[in-house]
C-alpha positions in Angstrom: -22.1 -26.2 -13.1 -21.8 -26.6 -9.3 -22.5 -23.7 -7.0 -18.8 -23.5 -6.0 -17.7 -23.0 -9.7 -20.5 -20.5 -10.3 -19.4 -18.5 -7.3 -15.8 -18.5 -8.5 -17.0 -17.2 -11.9 -19.0 -14.4 -10.3 -16.1 -13.4 -8.2 -13.7 -13.4 -11.2 -16.2 -11.4 -13.2 -16.7 -8.8 -10.5 -12.9 -8.5 -10.1 -12.5 -7.8 -13.8 -15.2 -5.1 -13.6 -13.4 -3.5 -10.6 -10.1 -3.3 -12.6 -11.7 -2.0 -15.8 -11.3 1.7 -14.9 -7.7 1.1 -14.0 -7.1 -0.3 -17.5 -8.5 2.9 -19.0 -6.3 5.2 -16.9 -4.1 7.9 -18.4 -0.6 7.6 -17.0 0.5 10.9 -18.6 -2.3 12.7 -16.8 -1.3 10.8 -13.6 2.3 11.9 -14.0 1.1 15.5 -14.4 -1.1 15.4 -11.4 1.7 13.8 -9.3 3.5 17.2 -9.2 1.4 17.9 -6.1 2.7 14.7 -4.5 6.5 15.2 -5.0 7.1 17.3 -1.9 6.4 14.3 0.4 6.4 11.2 -1.8 9.4 12.2 -3.9 10.0 12.2 -7.7 8.3 9.3 -9.3 7.0 8.2 -5.9 10.4 7.5 -4.3 10.1 9.2 -0.9 13.2 10.6 0.7 11.7 10.6 4.2 10.8 8.0 6.8 7.5 9.8 7.4 6.0 9.1 4.0 5.7 5.9 2.0 7.1 5.2 -1.4 4.3 5.2 -4.0 6.5 3.7 -6.8 5.3 0.2 -7.8 2.5 0.4 -5.2 -0.7 -1.5 -6.1 -3.0 0.8 -8.1 -6.2 -0.4 -6.5 -4.7 0.1 -3.1 -3.7 3.7 -4.0 -7.2 4.4 -5.3 -8.8 3.0 -2.1 -6.5 5.0 0.1 -7.0 8.3 -1.8 -10.8 7.7 -1.5 -10.6 7.1 2.2 -8.6 10.2 2.7 -11.1 12.2 0.6 -14.1 11.0 2.6 -12.3 11.4 5.9 -12.5 7.7 6.7 -8.7 7.7 7.0 -7.5 10.5 9.2 -4.5 12.6 8.0 -5.1 16.3 7.6 -2.5 16.8 4.8 -3.7 13.9 2.8 -7.3 14.8 3.3 -6.6 18.2 1.9 -4.6 16.8 -1.0 -7.4 14.3 -1.9 -10.3 16.7 -1.4 -10.3 18.0 -4.9 -9.3 14.8 -6.7 -11.9 13.3 -9.0 -12.2 9.5 -9.3 -10.4 9.8 -12.7 -7.6 11.8 -11.1 -7.2 9.1 -8.4 -7.2 6.3 -11.0 -4.6 8.2 -13.2 -2.4 8.9 -10.2 -2.6 5.3 -9.0 -1.8 3.8 -12.4 1.1 6.2 -12.9 2.7 5.3 -9.5 2.0 1.6 -10.0 3.9 1.8 -13.3 7.1 3.2 -11.7 10.0 0.9 -10.9 10.1 -0.5 -7.4 12.3 0.9 -4.7 14.9 -1.3 -3.0 15.5 -0.7 0.7 18.2 -1.4 3.1 18.0 -2.7 6.6 20.0 -4.3 9.4 20.9 -7.9 8.3 20.1 -9.5 11.7 16.7 -7.8 11.8 16.0 -8.9 8.3 16.8 -12.5 9.2 14.6 -12.4 12.2 11.8 -10.8 10.2 12.0 -13.4 7.5 11.0 -16.0 10.1 8.0 -14.0 11.1 6.9 -12.9 7.6 4.6 -15.8 6.8 1.8 -14.2 8.7 2.0 -11.2 6.2 2.5 -13.1 3.0 -1.0 -14.4 2.5 -2.3 -10.8 1.9 0.8 -8.9 0.9 2.4 -11.5 -1.3 5.3 -13.9 -1.0 7.8 -11.2 -1.7 5.8 -8.3 -0.2 4.8 -7.1 -3.6 1.2 -6.5 -2.6 -2.0 -7.9 -4.0 -4.7 -5.7 -5.3 -6.3 -4.0 -2.2 -3.3 -5.1 -0.1 -0.3 -2.8 -0.3 3.2 -3.4 -1.4 5.5 -3.6 1.6 8.7 -4.5 -0.3 11.1 -1.6 -0.3 9.2 0.6 2.1 11.3 2.3 4.8 11.4 0.3 8.0 10.5 3.3 10.2 7.4 4.0 8.1 6.3 0.3 8.3 6.7 0.3 12.1 4.7 3.5 12.4 1.9 2.0 10.3 1.9 -1.2 12.4 1.7 0.9 15.6 -1.2 2.9 14.1 -3.1 -0.3 13.5 -2.3 -1.6 16.9 -3.4 1.7 18.6 -6.5 2.0 16.5 -5.4 5.1 14.7 -5.9 3.2 11.4 -8.9 1.0 11.1 -8.7 -2.5 9.7 -9.8 -5.3 11.9 -7.4 -7.9 10.4 -4.4 -5.6 10.7 -5.4 -4.5 14.2 -5.4 -8.1 15.2 -2.1 -8.9 13.5 -0.4 -5.7 14.8 -1.9 -6.3 18.3 -0.1 -9.6 18.5 3.3 -8.1 17.7 5.9 -6.7 20.1 7.9 -3.7 19.1 10.9 -6.0 18.3 8.6 -8.1 16.1 7.5 -5.0 14.2 11.1 -3.8 13.7 12.1 -7.2 12.4 9.2 -7.5 10.0 9.7 -3.9 8.8 13.4 -4.6 8.2 12.6 -7.8 6.2 10.1 -6.2 4.0 12.2 -3.1 3.5 15.1 -5.2 2.3 13.0 -7.0 -0.4 
């Protein structure tokens, strides 16, 4: 077996190990725990506010990662840090799998902006998927509210959220580009 194939096998094995806890999650326990999240993220993870993201159909591994970073303080948001402070790893996994199992939200956006955003979306699709569905550690963008997506892009651009790749991508975008991309992904 060549080194390249062996490396691929190792990566696939480690990926399976990383998803094993998610497969053993208790969605009923996650639904029960989600009662604490409804105020901001809405029933079944469908937010009614531009301030907070939809959690419905979000990537489970992404949700676990974000809850962990809020809990450790690596991601700065006082409300979410307080909400995550007392969550166990099992709670985070159960919540993540519960929200991932919910039907996706469909958004609406200005048709001209959607068309403009579609042209620019290729730079996002490698990580976030061809239809913005997300990919493991990369979040679902499809159906998120445009204002929320623009706010997150600006947070990466300004360094309020840390991720080198997203900082570079967001740093190359104008405000108009951000609005167009947000409209496109919201409409998916």
